[in-house]
All heavy atoms as TSV, in Angstrom:
chain	resi	resn	atom	element	x	y	z
A	1	MET	N	N	-125.965	-147.619	61.225
A	1	MET	CA	C	-127.407	-147.618	61.364
A	1	MET	C	C	-128.057	-146.893	60.188
A	1	MET	O	O	-129.121	-147.296	59.740
A	1	MET	CB	C	-127.800	-146.962	62.694
A	1	MET	CG	C	-129.278	-146.950	62.952
A	1	MET	SD	S	-130.079	-148.525	62.770
A	1	MET	CE	C	-130.112	-149.082	64.411
A	2	ALA	N	N	-127.408	-145.875	59.690
A	2	ALA	CA	C	-127.964	-145.106	58.578
A	2	ALA	C	C	-128.159	-145.990	57.347
A	2	ALA	O	O	-129.153	-145.841	56.620
A	2	ALA	CB	C	-127.072	-143.918	58.254
A	3	ARG	N	N	-127.257	-146.931	57.108
A	3	ARG	CA	C	-127.368	-147.816	55.942
A	3	ARG	C	C	-128.586	-148.730	56.077
A	3	ARG	O	O	-129.296	-148.974	55.098
A	3	ARG	CB	C	-126.096	-148.652	55.772
A	3	ARG	CG	C	-124.890	-147.804	55.387
A	3	ARG	CD	C	-123.671	-148.650	55.237
A	3	ARG	NE	N	-123.774	-149.359	53.959
A	3	ARG	CZ	C	-122.940	-150.296	53.562
A	3	ARG	NH1	N	-121.924	-150.652	54.332
A	3	ARG	NH2	N	-123.097	-150.882	52.410
A	4	VAL	N	N	-128.819	-149.223	57.270
A	4	VAL	CA	C	-129.962	-150.103	57.497
A	4	VAL	C	C	-131.263	-149.339	57.281
A	4	VAL	O	O	-132.183	-149.834	56.629
A	4	VAL	CB	C	-129.917	-150.706	58.923
A	4	VAL	CG1	C	-131.184	-151.485	59.234
A	4	VAL	CG2	C	-128.701	-151.579	59.094
A	5	LEU	N	N	-131.329	-148.139	57.847
A	5	LEU	CA	C	-132.534	-147.327	57.682
A	5	LEU	C	C	-132.775	-146.999	56.221
A	5	LEU	O	O	-133.915	-147.055	55.744
A	5	LEU	CB	C	-132.436	-146.052	58.517
A	5	LEU	CG	C	-132.437	-146.258	60.032
A	5	LEU	CD1	C	-132.173	-144.953	60.743
A	5	LEU	CD2	C	-133.741	-146.870	60.492
A	6	LYS	N	N	-131.728	-146.675	55.494
A	6	LYS	CA	C	-131.862	-146.365	54.073
A	6	LYS	C	C	-132.337	-147.599	53.306
A	6	LYS	O	O	-133.211	-147.499	52.435
A	6	LYS	CB	C	-130.523	-145.869	53.508
A	6	LYS	CG	C	-130.620	-145.411	52.078
A	6	LYS	CD	C	-129.314	-144.813	51.600
A	6	LYS	CE	C	-129.465	-144.335	50.170
A	6	LYS	NZ	N	-128.234	-143.731	49.672
A	7	LEU	N	N	-131.784	-148.749	53.636
A	7	LEU	CA	C	-132.173	-149.994	52.985
A	7	LEU	C	C	-133.654	-150.296	53.222
A	7	LEU	O	O	-134.363	-150.768	52.327
A	7	LEU	CB	C	-131.318	-151.150	53.514
A	7	LEU	CG	C	-131.598	-152.521	52.937
A	7	LEU	CD1	C	-131.172	-152.565	51.475
A	7	LEU	CD2	C	-130.859	-153.579	53.724
A	8	LEU	N	N	-134.130	-150.005	54.427
A	8	LEU	CA	C	-135.528	-150.242	54.771
A	8	LEU	C	C	-136.455	-149.116	54.324
A	8	LEU	O	O	-137.673	-149.228	54.436
A	8	LEU	CB	C	-135.668	-150.445	56.284
A	8	LEU	CG	C	-134.991	-151.697	56.841
A	8	LEU	CD1	C	-135.045	-151.687	58.359
A	8	LEU	CD2	C	-135.634	-152.950	56.285
A	9	GLY	N	N	-135.891	-148.028	53.865
A	9	GLY	CA	C	-136.692	-146.890	53.423
A	9	GLY	C	C	-137.268	-146.081	54.570
A	9	GLY	O	O	-138.352	-145.516	54.449
A	10	LEU	N	N	-136.541	-146.043	55.685
A	10	LEU	CA	C	-137.001	-145.310	56.854
A	10	LEU	C	C	-136.127	-144.098	57.114
A	10	LEU	O	O	-134.937	-144.106	56.811
A	10	LEU	CB	C	-136.955	-146.217	58.087
A	10	LEU	CG	C	-137.772	-147.498	58.016
A	10	LEU	CD1	C	-137.466	-148.378	59.205
A	10	LEU	CD2	C	-139.243	-147.180	57.945
A	11	SER	N	N	-136.719	-143.071	57.708
A	11	SER	CA	C	-135.942	-141.887	58.070
A	11	SER	C	C	-135.368	-142.064	59.474
A	11	SER	O	O	-135.918	-142.799	60.297
A	11	SER	CB	C	-136.824	-140.638	58.039
A	11	SER	OG	O	-137.793	-140.686	59.056
A	12	ARG	N	N	-134.258	-141.389	59.734
A	12	ARG	CA	C	-133.677	-141.445	61.081
A	12	ARG	C	C	-134.613	-140.845	62.107
A	12	ARG	O	O	-134.776	-141.373	63.208
A	12	ARG	CB	C	-132.329	-140.729	61.120
A	12	ARG	CG	C	-131.209	-141.545	60.514
A	12	ARG	CD	C	-129.877	-140.925	60.767
A	12	ARG	NE	N	-129.833	-139.573	60.195
A	12	ARG	CZ	C	-128.924	-138.659	60.486
A	12	ARG	NH1	N	-127.973	-138.937	61.349
A	12	ARG	NH2	N	-128.953	-137.483	59.925
A	13	SER	N	N	-135.240	-139.724	61.741
A	13	SER	CA	C	-136.139	-139.071	62.695
A	13	SER	C	C	-137.332	-139.966	63.024
A	13	SER	O	O	-137.751	-140.046	64.186
A	13	SER	CB	C	-136.620	-137.726	62.152
A	13	SER	OG	O	-137.354	-137.909	60.948
A	14	GLY	N	N	-137.873	-140.657	62.038
A	14	GLY	CA	C	-138.983	-141.571	62.276
A	14	GLY	C	C	-138.573	-142.745	63.153
A	14	GLY	O	O	-139.316	-143.178	64.032
A	15	TYR	N	N	-137.365	-143.253	62.932
A	15	TYR	CA	C	-136.848	-144.363	63.724
A	15	TYR	C	C	-136.686	-143.951	65.184
A	15	TYR	O	O	-137.121	-144.659	66.092
A	15	TYR	CB	C	-135.511	-144.829	63.159
A	15	TYR	CG	C	-134.798	-145.840	64.024
A	15	TYR	CD1	C	-135.271	-147.130	64.151
A	15	TYR	CD2	C	-133.654	-145.485	64.726
A	15	TYR	CE1	C	-134.630	-148.057	64.951
A	15	TYR	CE2	C	-132.994	-146.397	65.527
A	15	TYR	CZ	C	-133.492	-147.689	65.636
A	15	TYR	OH	O	-132.843	-148.586	66.429
A	16	TYR	N	N	-136.089	-142.796	65.420
A	16	TYR	CA	C	-135.888	-142.349	66.800
A	16	TYR	C	C	-137.204	-141.960	67.465
A	16	TYR	O	O	-137.371	-142.145	68.670
A	16	TYR	CB	C	-134.860	-141.228	66.865
A	16	TYR	CG	C	-133.471	-141.747	66.600
A	16	TYR	CD1	C	-132.777	-141.411	65.446
A	16	TYR	CD2	C	-132.856	-142.611	67.491
A	16	TYR	CE1	C	-131.508	-141.918	65.192
A	16	TYR	CE2	C	-131.598	-143.135	67.247
A	16	TYR	CZ	C	-130.932	-142.779	66.102
A	16	TYR	OH	O	-129.692	-143.293	65.868
A	17	ALA	N	N	-138.153	-141.453	66.694
A	17	ALA	CA	C	-139.477	-141.162	67.256
A	17	ALA	C	C	-140.148	-142.459	67.697
A	17	ALA	O	O	-140.784	-142.528	68.751
A	17	ALA	CB	C	-140.343	-140.435	66.232
A	18	TYR	N	N	-139.986	-143.519	66.901
A	18	TYR	CA	C	-140.540	-144.828	67.243
A	18	TYR	C	C	-139.912	-145.359	68.538
A	18	TYR	O	O	-140.606	-145.897	69.391
A	18	TYR	CB	C	-140.303	-145.807	66.092
A	18	TYR	CG	C	-140.531	-147.242	66.463
A	18	TYR	CD1	C	-141.815	-147.752	66.581
A	18	TYR	CD2	C	-139.461	-148.089	66.712
A	18	TYR	CE1	C	-142.022	-149.076	66.935
A	18	TYR	CE2	C	-139.659	-149.407	67.074
A	18	TYR	CZ	C	-140.944	-149.900	67.183
A	18	TYR	OH	O	-141.129	-151.199	67.549
A	19	LEU	N	N	-138.611	-145.216	68.677
A	19	LEU	CA	C	-137.922	-145.706	69.875
A	19	LEU	C	C	-138.398	-145.009	71.142
A	19	LEU	O	O	-138.443	-145.614	72.207
A	19	LEU	CB	C	-136.406	-145.523	69.742
A	19	LEU	CG	C	-135.687	-146.443	68.774
A	19	LEU	CD1	C	-134.197	-146.114	68.764
A	19	LEU	CD2	C	-135.901	-147.904	69.129
A	20	ASN	N	N	-138.745	-143.735	71.029
A	20	ASN	CA	C	-139.126	-142.945	72.195
A	20	ASN	C	C	-140.633	-142.907	72.440
A	20	ASN	O	O	-141.090	-142.282	73.388
A	20	ASN	CB	C	-138.594	-141.517	72.062
A	20	ASN	CG	C	-137.085	-141.493	72.103
A	20	ASN	OD1	O	-136.467	-142.213	72.886
A	20	ASN	ND2	N	-136.476	-140.695	71.250
A	21	ARG	N	N	-141.396	-143.579	71.591
A	21	ARG	CA	C	-142.855	-143.556	71.690
A	21	ARG	C	C	-143.317	-144.357	72.904
A	21	ARG	O	O	-142.803	-145.437	73.190
A	21	ARG	CB	C	-143.448	-144.155	70.417
A	21	ARG	CG	C	-144.942	-143.980	70.308
A	21	ARG	CD	C	-145.446	-144.447	68.960
A	21	ARG	NE	N	-144.807	-143.674	67.907
A	21	ARG	CZ	C	-144.468	-144.167	66.716
A	21	ARG	NH1	N	-144.685	-145.427	66.430
A	21	ARG	NH2	N	-143.895	-143.397	65.815
A	22	LYS	N	N	-144.304	-143.823	73.610
A	22	LYS	CA	C	-144.891	-144.528	74.751
A	22	LYS	C	C	-145.864	-145.584	74.217
A	22	LYS	O	O	-146.480	-145.392	73.175
A	22	LYS	CB	C	-145.645	-143.550	75.646
A	22	LYS	CG	C	-144.748	-142.567	76.348
A	22	LYS	CD	C	-145.544	-141.637	77.224
A	22	LYS	CE	C	-144.624	-140.621	77.884
A	22	LYS	NZ	N	-145.365	-139.690	78.723
A	23	PRO	N	N	-146.038	-146.691	74.944
A	23	PRO	CA	C	-146.980	-147.713	74.486
A	23	PRO	C	C	-148.414	-147.179	74.503
A	23	PRO	O	O	-148.792	-146.398	75.372
A	23	PRO	CB	C	-146.810	-148.849	75.485
A	23	PRO	CG	C	-145.977	-148.329	76.591
A	23	PRO	CD	C	-145.341	-147.062	76.151
A	24	SER	N	N	-149.200	-147.630	73.537
A	24	SER	CA	C	-150.595	-147.196	73.441
A	24	SER	C	C	-151.425	-147.853	74.540
A	24	SER	O	O	-150.999	-148.819	75.179
A	24	SER	CB	C	-151.169	-147.595	72.078
A	24	SER	OG	O	-151.251	-149.008	71.985
A	25	ASN	N	N	-152.631	-147.340	74.738
A	25	ASN	CA	C	-153.538	-147.929	75.728
A	25	ASN	C	C	-153.852	-149.377	75.372
A	25	ASN	O	O	-153.930	-150.239	76.245
A	25	ASN	CB	C	-154.833	-147.119	75.830
A	25	ASN	CG	C	-154.628	-145.808	76.538
A	25	ASN	OD1	O	-153.703	-145.660	77.330
A	25	ASN	ND2	N	-155.474	-144.847	76.250
A	26	GLN	N	N	-154.024	-149.642	74.083
A	26	GLN	CA	C	-154.313	-151.005	73.648
A	26	GLN	C	C	-153.140	-151.933	73.964
A	26	GLN	O	O	-153.340	-153.051	74.446
A	26	GLN	CB	C	-154.609	-151.047	72.157
A	26	GLN	CG	C	-154.938	-152.442	71.660
A	26	GLN	CD	C	-155.250	-152.488	70.182
A	26	GLN	OE1	O	-155.119	-151.501	69.480
A	26	GLN	NE2	N	-155.658	-153.642	69.708
A	27	ALA	N	N	-151.923	-151.486	73.711
A	27	ALA	CA	C	-150.741	-152.300	74.011
A	27	ALA	C	C	-150.642	-152.566	75.512
A	27	ALA	O	O	-150.293	-153.683	75.929
A	27	ALA	CB	C	-149.481	-151.607	73.506
A	28	LEU	N	N	-150.965	-151.579	76.326
A	28	LEU	CA	C	-150.937	-151.757	77.780
A	28	LEU	C	C	-151.990	-152.759	78.240
A	28	LEU	O	O	-151.731	-153.607	79.101
A	28	LEU	CB	C	-151.131	-150.417	78.490
A	28	LEU	CG	C	-150.010	-149.391	78.292
A	28	LEU	CD1	C	-150.418	-148.043	78.879
A	28	LEU	CD2	C	-148.718	-149.880	78.899
A	29	ARG	N	N	-153.202	-152.684	77.646
A	29	ARG	CA	C	-154.264	-153.634	77.991
A	29	ARG	C	C	-153.867	-155.050	77.590
A	29	ARG	O	O	-154.071	-155.999	78.353
A	29	ARG	CB	C	-155.572	-153.255	77.297
A	29	ARG	CG	C	-156.296	-152.085	77.916
A	29	ARG	CD	C	-157.718	-151.948	77.387
A	29	ARG	NE	N	-157.807	-151.981	75.943
A	29	ARG	CZ	C	-157.775	-150.925	75.141
A	29	ARG	NH1	N	-157.641	-149.716	75.655
A	29	ARG	NH2	N	-157.872	-151.056	73.843
A	30	LYS	N	N	-153.289	-155.192	76.404
A	30	LYS	CA	C	-152.869	-156.519	75.940
A	30	LYS	C	C	-151.808	-157.108	76.864
A	30	LYS	O	O	-151.835	-158.305	77.169
A	30	LYS	CB	C	-152.328	-156.447	74.515
A	30	LYS	CG	C	-153.409	-156.302	73.469
A	30	LYS	CD	C	-152.819	-156.324	72.078
A	30	LYS	CE	C	-153.907	-156.267	71.025
A	30	LYS	NZ	N	-153.352	-156.394	69.671
A	31	GLU	N	N	-150.899	-156.293	77.316
A	31	GLU	CA	C	-149.859	-156.759	78.231
A	31	GLU	C	C	-150.478	-157.198	79.558
A	31	GLU	O	O	-150.075	-158.215	80.136
A	31	GLU	CB	C	-148.821	-155.660	78.455
A	31	GLU	CG	C	-147.590	-156.136	79.165
A	31	GLU	CD	C	-146.836	-157.222	78.420
A	31	GLU	OE1	O	-146.788	-157.196	77.186
A	31	GLU	OE2	O	-146.294	-158.122	79.100
A	32	ASP	N	N	-151.471	-156.461	80.035
A	32	ASP	CA	C	-152.160	-156.814	81.274
A	32	ASP	C	C	-152.878	-158.155	81.128
A	32	ASP	O	O	-152.813	-158.999	82.016
A	32	ASP	CB	C	-153.150	-155.706	81.659
A	32	ASP	CG	C	-153.805	-155.933	82.999
A	32	ASP	OD1	O	-153.110	-156.376	83.931
A	32	ASP	OD2	O	-155.015	-155.657	83.106
A	33	VAL	N	N	-153.537	-158.351	79.997
A	33	VAL	CA	C	-154.236	-159.610	79.747
A	33	VAL	C	C	-153.238	-160.767	79.690
A	33	VAL	O	O	-153.475	-161.833	80.260
A	33	VAL	CB	C	-155.066	-159.527	78.442
A	33	VAL	CG1	C	-155.552	-160.902	78.012
A	33	VAL	CG2	C	-156.236	-158.581	78.626
A	34	LYS	N	N	-152.108	-160.571	79.027
A	34	LYS	CA	C	-151.076	-161.614	78.958
A	34	LYS	C	C	-150.601	-162.006	80.348
A	34	LYS	O	O	-150.432	-163.193	80.647
A	34	LYS	CB	C	-149.866	-161.128	78.145
A	34	LYS	CG	C	-150.045	-161.167	76.674
A	34	LYS	CD	C	-148.699	-160.854	76.040
A	34	LYS	CE	C	-148.837	-160.046	74.807
A	34	LYS	NZ	N	-147.538	-159.679	74.224
A	35	LYS	N	N	-150.397	-161.009	81.209
A	35	LYS	CA	C	-149.934	-161.285	82.576
A	35	LYS	C	C	-150.989	-162.066	83.356
A	35	LYS	O	O	-150.649	-162.983	84.110
A	35	LYS	CB	C	-149.594	-159.983	83.300
A	35	LYS	CG	C	-148.316	-159.343	82.804
A	35	LYS	CD	C	-148.054	-158.033	83.506
A	35	LYS	CE	C	-146.808	-157.355	82.952
A	35	LYS	NZ	N	-146.576	-156.051	83.564
A	36	GLN	N	N	-152.262	-161.703	83.184
A	36	GLN	CA	C	-153.328	-162.408	83.893
A	36	GLN	C	C	-153.442	-163.853	83.407
A	36	GLN	O	O	-153.624	-164.767	84.211
A	36	GLN	CB	C	-154.651	-161.685	83.716
A	36	GLN	CG	C	-154.705	-160.383	84.484
A	36	GLN	CD	C	-156.074	-159.755	84.443
A	36	GLN	OE1	O	-157.070	-160.453	84.364
A	36	GLN	NE2	N	-156.115	-158.439	84.497
A	37	ILE	N	N	-153.336	-164.057	82.107
A	37	ILE	CA	C	-153.387	-165.407	81.555
A	37	ILE	C	C	-152.214	-166.234	82.058
A	37	ILE	O	O	-152.376	-167.399	82.438
A	37	ILE	CB	C	-153.430	-165.364	80.011
A	37	ILE	CG1	C	-154.774	-164.798	79.546
A	37	ILE	CG2	C	-153.186	-166.751	79.421
A	37	ILE	CD1	C	-154.843	-164.494	78.061
A	38	GLN	N	N	-151.026	-165.643	82.085
A	38	GLN	CA	C	-149.848	-166.358	82.578
A	38	GLN	C	C	-150.015	-166.733	84.045
A	38	GLN	O	O	-149.660	-167.838	84.455
A	38	GLN	CB	C	-148.588	-165.510	82.392
A	38	GLN	CG	C	-147.312	-166.227	82.779
A	38	GLN	CD	C	-147.006	-167.402	81.873
A	38	GLN	OE1	O	-147.022	-167.276	80.666
A	38	GLN	NE2	N	-146.726	-168.547	82.457
A	39	LYS	N	N	-150.585	-165.829	84.839
A	39	LYS	CA	C	-150.805	-166.099	86.259
A	39	LYS	C	C	-151.758	-167.281	86.443
A	39	LYS	O	O	-151.499	-168.183	87.240
A	39	LYS	CB	C	-151.371	-164.849	86.940
A	39	LYS	CG	C	-151.629	-164.994	88.403
A	39	LYS	CD	C	-152.189	-163.700	88.977
A	39	LYS	CE	C	-152.577	-163.870	90.432
A	39	LYS	NZ	N	-153.213	-162.663	90.959
A	40	ILE	N	N	-152.844	-167.294	85.687
A	40	ILE	CA	C	-153.815	-168.390	85.770
A	40	ILE	C	C	-153.177	-169.697	85.306
A	40	ILE	O	O	-153.360	-170.749	85.927
A	40	ILE	CB	C	-155.069	-168.063	84.935
A	40	ILE	CG1	C	-155.827	-166.910	85.585
A	40	ILE	CG2	C	-155.963	-169.287	84.780
A	40	ILE	CD1	C	-156.873	-166.281	84.715
A	41	TYR	N	N	-152.409	-169.631	84.250
A	41	TYR	CA	C	-151.719	-170.813	83.723
A	41	TYR	C	C	-150.763	-171.379	84.770
A	41	TYR	O	O	-150.715	-172.590	84.987
A	41	TYR	CB	C	-150.990	-170.425	82.448
A	41	TYR	CG	C	-150.225	-171.547	81.788
A	41	TYR	CD1	C	-150.871	-172.620	81.212
A	41	TYR	CD2	C	-148.834	-171.491	81.703
A	41	TYR	CE1	C	-150.171	-173.631	80.592
A	41	TYR	CE2	C	-148.120	-172.494	81.084
A	41	TYR	CZ	C	-148.793	-173.569	80.522
A	41	TYR	OH	O	-148.090	-174.560	79.912
A	42	ASP	N	N	-150.036	-170.508	85.429
A	42	ASP	CA	C	-149.108	-170.955	86.472
A	42	ASP	C	C	-149.854	-171.530	87.678
A	42	ASP	O	O	-149.425	-172.518	88.268
A	42	ASP	CB	C	-148.193	-169.817	86.910
A	42	ASP	CG	C	-147.208	-169.403	85.827
A	42	ASP	OD1	O	-146.948	-170.219	84.908
A	42	ASP	OD2	O	-146.705	-168.261	85.894
A	43	GLN	N	N	-150.967	-170.915	88.049
A	43	GLN	CA	C	-151.758	-171.395	89.184
A	43	GLN	C	C	-152.368	-172.767	88.902
A	43	GLN	O	O	-152.628	-173.527	89.827
A	43	GLN	CB	C	-152.870	-170.410	89.528
A	43	GLN	CG	C	-152.376	-169.155	90.198
A	43	GLN	CD	C	-153.482	-168.142	90.402
A	43	GLN	OE1	O	-154.566	-168.249	89.825
A	43	GLN	NE2	N	-153.204	-167.123	91.204
A	44	SER	N	N	-152.606	-173.073	87.633
A	44	SER	CA	C	-153.200	-174.370	87.275
A	44	SER	C	C	-152.110	-175.402	87.011
A	44	SER	O	O	-152.365	-176.418	86.375
A	44	SER	CB	C	-154.095	-174.223	86.051
A	44	SER	OG	O	-153.313	-173.944	84.902
A	45	HIS	N	N	-150.916	-175.127	87.517
A	45	HIS	CA	C	-149.757	-176.007	87.343
A	45	HIS	C	C	-149.441	-176.225	85.873
A	45	HIS	O	O	-149.107	-177.312	85.448
A	45	HIS	CB	C	-149.964	-177.331	88.079
A	45	HIS	CG	C	-150.307	-177.139	89.512
A	45	HIS	ND1	N	-149.371	-176.725	90.453
A	45	HIS	CD2	C	-151.479	-177.255	90.173
A	45	HIS	CE1	C	-149.964	-176.610	91.628
A	45	HIS	NE2	N	-151.240	-176.922	91.488
A	46	GLN	N	N	-149.623	-175.170	85.119
A	46	GLN	CA	C	-149.311	-175.101	83.692
A	46	GLN	C	C	-150.114	-176.104	82.867
A	46	GLN	O	O	-149.628	-176.678	81.901
A	46	GLN	CB	C	-147.807	-175.243	83.458
A	46	GLN	CG	C	-147.048	-174.136	84.154
A	46	GLN	CD	C	-145.558	-174.199	83.951
A	46	GLN	OE1	O	-145.024	-175.215	83.544
A	46	GLN	NE2	N	-144.893	-173.089	84.215
A	47	ASN	N	N	-151.370	-176.274	83.275
A	47	ASN	CA	C	-152.320	-177.061	82.492
A	47	ASN	C	C	-153.211	-176.101	81.738
A	47	ASN	O	O	-153.655	-175.089	82.286
A	47	ASN	CB	C	-153.193	-177.936	83.402
A	47	ASN	CG	C	-152.406	-179.075	83.986
A	47	ASN	OD1	O	-151.587	-179.674	83.309
A	47	ASN	ND2	N	-152.653	-179.364	85.245
A	48	TYR	N	N	-153.514	-176.444	80.517
A	48	TYR	CA	C	-154.397	-175.616	79.716
A	48	TYR	C	C	-155.713	-176.338	79.564
A	48	TYR	O	O	-155.742	-177.533	79.302
A	48	TYR	CB	C	-153.772	-175.360	78.341
A	48	TYR	CG	C	-154.671	-174.571	77.434
A	48	TYR	CD1	C	-154.771	-173.194	77.568
A	48	TYR	CD2	C	-155.447	-175.205	76.478
A	48	TYR	CE1	C	-155.605	-172.464	76.758
A	48	TYR	CE2	C	-156.281	-174.479	75.665
A	48	TYR	CZ	C	-156.359	-173.113	75.804
A	48	TYR	OH	O	-157.196	-172.394	75.002
A	49	GLY	N	N	-156.816	-175.635	79.749
A	49	GLY	CA	C	-158.101	-176.293	79.564
A	49	GLY	C	C	-159.214	-175.608	80.312
A	49	GLY	O	O	-159.216	-174.389	80.469
A	50	SER	N	N	-160.145	-176.400	80.789
A	50	SER	CA	C	-161.378	-175.860	81.351
A	50	SER	C	C	-161.128	-174.991	82.583
A	50	SER	O	O	-161.833	-174.017	82.798
A	50	SER	CB	C	-162.345	-176.986	81.693
A	50	SER	OG	O	-161.784	-177.830	82.667
A	51	TYR	N	N	-160.135	-175.332	83.408
A	51	TYR	CA	C	-159.877	-174.510	84.588
A	51	TYR	C	C	-159.524	-173.087	84.185
A	51	TYR	O	O	-160.118	-172.128	84.665
A	51	TYR	CB	C	-158.752	-175.108	85.430
A	51	TYR	CG	C	-158.362	-174.208	86.586
A	51	TYR	CD1	C	-159.149	-174.146	87.724
A	51	TYR	CD2	C	-157.241	-173.398	86.513
A	51	TYR	CE1	C	-158.822	-173.315	88.783
A	51	TYR	CE2	C	-156.906	-172.556	87.564
A	51	TYR	CZ	C	-157.696	-172.528	88.683
A	51	TYR	OH	O	-157.365	-171.691	89.714
A	52	ALA	N	N	-158.585	-172.957	83.294
A	52	ALA	CA	C	-158.152	-171.625	82.869
A	52	ALA	C	C	-159.280	-170.888	82.172
A	52	ALA	O	O	-159.474	-169.688	82.375
A	52	ALA	CB	C	-156.941	-171.725	81.962
A	53	ASN	N	N	-160.051	-171.586	81.370
A	53	ASN	CA	C	-161.156	-170.944	80.662
A	53	ASN	C	C	-162.247	-170.497	81.624
A	53	ASN	O	O	-162.909	-169.499	81.381
A	53	ASN	CB	C	-161.737	-171.894	79.618
A	53	ASN	CG	C	-160.778	-172.145	78.485
A	53	ASN	OD1	O	-159.902	-171.329	78.225
A	53	ASN	ND2	N	-160.923	-173.268	77.817
A	54	GLY	N	N	-162.437	-171.233	82.728
A	54	GLY	CA	C	-163.476	-170.884	83.679
A	54	GLY	C	C	-163.100	-169.722	84.572
A	54	GLY	O	O	-163.952	-168.974	85.011
A	55	VAL	N	N	-161.830	-169.531	84.834
A	55	VAL	CA	C	-161.381	-168.494	85.754
A	55	VAL	C	C	-161.290	-167.138	85.072
A	55	VAL	O	O	-161.659	-166.123	85.631
A	55	VAL	CB	C	-160.021	-168.880	86.378
A	55	VAL	CG1	C	-159.473	-167.747	87.225
A	55	VAL	CG2	C	-160.166	-170.136	87.200
A	56	PHE	N	N	-160.808	-167.120	83.859
A	56	PHE	CA	C	-160.582	-165.845	83.175
A	56	PHE	C	C	-161.372	-165.814	81.883
A	56	PHE	O	O	-161.173	-166.636	81.010
A	56	PHE	CB	C	-159.097	-165.659	82.875
A	56	PHE	CG	C	-158.795	-164.374	82.155
A	56	PHE	CD1	C	-158.775	-163.179	82.836
A	56	PHE	CD2	C	-158.540	-164.364	80.805
A	56	PHE	CE1	C	-158.505	-161.986	82.178
A	56	PHE	CE2	C	-158.270	-163.183	80.139
A	56	PHE	CZ	C	-158.251	-161.994	80.826
A	57	ASN	N	N	-162.296	-164.903	81.790
A	57	ASN	CA	C	-163.061	-164.728	80.568
A	57	ASN	C	C	-162.639	-163.411	79.949
A	57	ASN	O	O	-162.886	-162.332	80.482
A	57	ASN	CB	C	-164.560	-164.729	80.875
A	57	ASN	CG	C	-165.395	-164.688	79.620
A	57	ASN	OD1	O	-165.002	-164.109	78.615
A	57	ASN	ND2	N	-166.557	-165.303	79.680
A	58	TYR	N	N	-162.015	-163.487	78.809
A	58	TYR	CA	C	-161.448	-162.325	78.123
A	58	TYR	C	C	-162.499	-161.245	77.899
A	58	TYR	O	O	-162.250	-160.079	78.126
A	58	TYR	CB	C	-160.852	-162.790	76.792
A	58	TYR	CG	C	-160.174	-161.715	75.994
A	58	TYR	CD1	C	-158.855	-161.365	76.270
A	58	TYR	CD2	C	-160.822	-161.062	74.968
A	58	TYR	CE1	C	-158.215	-160.388	75.544
A	58	TYR	CE2	C	-160.188	-160.087	74.236
A	58	TYR	CZ	C	-158.887	-159.748	74.524
A	58	TYR	OH	O	-158.252	-158.777	73.807
A	59	HIS	N	N	-163.701	-161.644	77.504
A	59	HIS	CA	C	-164.742	-160.654	77.208
A	59	HIS	C	C	-165.267	-159.976	78.474
A	59	HIS	O	O	-165.580	-158.794	78.454
A	59	HIS	CB	C	-165.868	-161.303	76.411
A	59	HIS	CG	C	-165.425	-161.760	75.065
A	59	HIS	ND1	N	-165.133	-160.899	74.048
A	59	HIS	CD2	C	-165.166	-162.994	74.587
A	59	HIS	CE1	C	-164.733	-161.560	72.998
A	59	HIS	NE2	N	-164.733	-162.851	73.293
A	60	ASP	N	N	-165.348	-160.723	79.560
A	60	ASP	CA	C	-165.758	-160.109	80.828
A	60	ASP	C	C	-164.739	-159.074	81.277
A	60	ASP	O	O	-165.079	-158.054	81.859
A	60	ASP	CB	C	-165.927	-161.157	81.920
A	60	ASP	CG	C	-167.177	-161.990	81.708
A	60	ASP	OD1	O	-168.054	-161.568	80.936
A	60	ASP	OD2	O	-167.257	-163.066	82.325
A	61	TYR	N	N	-163.478	-159.333	80.995
A	61	TYR	CA	C	-162.413	-158.402	81.379
A	61	TYR	C	C	-162.615	-157.041	80.730
A	61	TYR	O	O	-162.456	-156.006	81.347
A	61	TYR	CB	C	-161.052	-158.974	80.988
A	61	TYR	CG	C	-159.905	-158.023	81.221
A	61	TYR	CD1	C	-159.394	-157.833	82.497
A	61	TYR	CD2	C	-159.360	-157.277	80.183
A	61	TYR	CE1	C	-158.360	-156.948	82.728
A	61	TYR	CE2	C	-158.332	-156.399	80.404
A	61	TYR	CZ	C	-157.830	-156.230	81.676
A	61	TYR	OH	O	-156.817	-155.353	81.897
A	62	TYR	N	N	-163.022	-157.017	79.462
A	62	TYR	CA	C	-163.171	-155.757	78.746
A	62	TYR	C	C	-164.496	-155.065	79.012
A	62	TYR	O	O	-164.702	-153.947	78.580
A	62	TYR	CB	C	-162.951	-155.965	77.251
A	62	TYR	CG	C	-161.492	-156.000	76.921
A	62	TYR	CD1	C	-160.843	-157.192	76.671
A	62	TYR	CD2	C	-160.749	-154.843	76.934
A	62	TYR	CE1	C	-159.485	-157.225	76.408
A	62	TYR	CE2	C	-159.393	-154.856	76.678
A	62	TYR	CZ	C	-158.771	-156.053	76.404
A	62	TYR	OH	O	-157.431	-156.063	76.154
A	63	ARG	N	N	-165.387	-155.688	79.724
A	63	ARG	CA	C	-166.651	-155.034	80.069
A	63	ARG	C	C	-166.522	-154.150	81.292
A	63	ARG	O	O	-167.417	-153.433	81.659
A	63	ARG	CB	C	-167.731	-156.088	80.327
A	63	ARG	CG	C	-168.173	-156.757	79.064
A	63	ARG	CD	C	-169.317	-157.698	79.323
A	63	ARG	NE	N	-169.620	-158.413	78.095
A	63	ARG	CZ	C	-170.075	-159.636	78.058
A	63	ARG	NH1	N	-170.318	-160.288	79.175
A	63	ARG	NH2	N	-170.308	-160.215	76.919
A	64	ARG	N	N	-165.375	-154.216	81.959
A	64	ARG	CA	C	-165.166	-153.408	83.166
A	64	ARG	C	C	-165.203	-151.949	82.872
A	64	ARG	O	O	-164.872	-151.416	81.916
A	64	ARG	CB	C	-163.838	-153.732	83.823
A	64	ARG	CG	C	-163.843	-155.044	84.503
A	64	ARG	CD	C	-162.692	-155.148	85.424
A	64	ARG	NE	N	-161.672	-155.981	84.814
A	64	ARG	CZ	C	-160.427	-156.070	85.226
A	64	ARG	NH1	N	-160.018	-155.336	86.205
A	64	ARG	NH2	N	-159.579	-156.855	84.670
């Protein structure tokens, strides 16, 4: 692993800090939005279009 990190110009401490880092609030929100979109997509029998767009409005979600 040390050779790969050296090749990439990364420190071991930085790499391990990255591995142990908790997800940011933005990453958590994005994951929540992905799950909601997937749920709507599945409920519409995996059709994409006006139904999905009418049920979930991305901008309304962030106004909460």
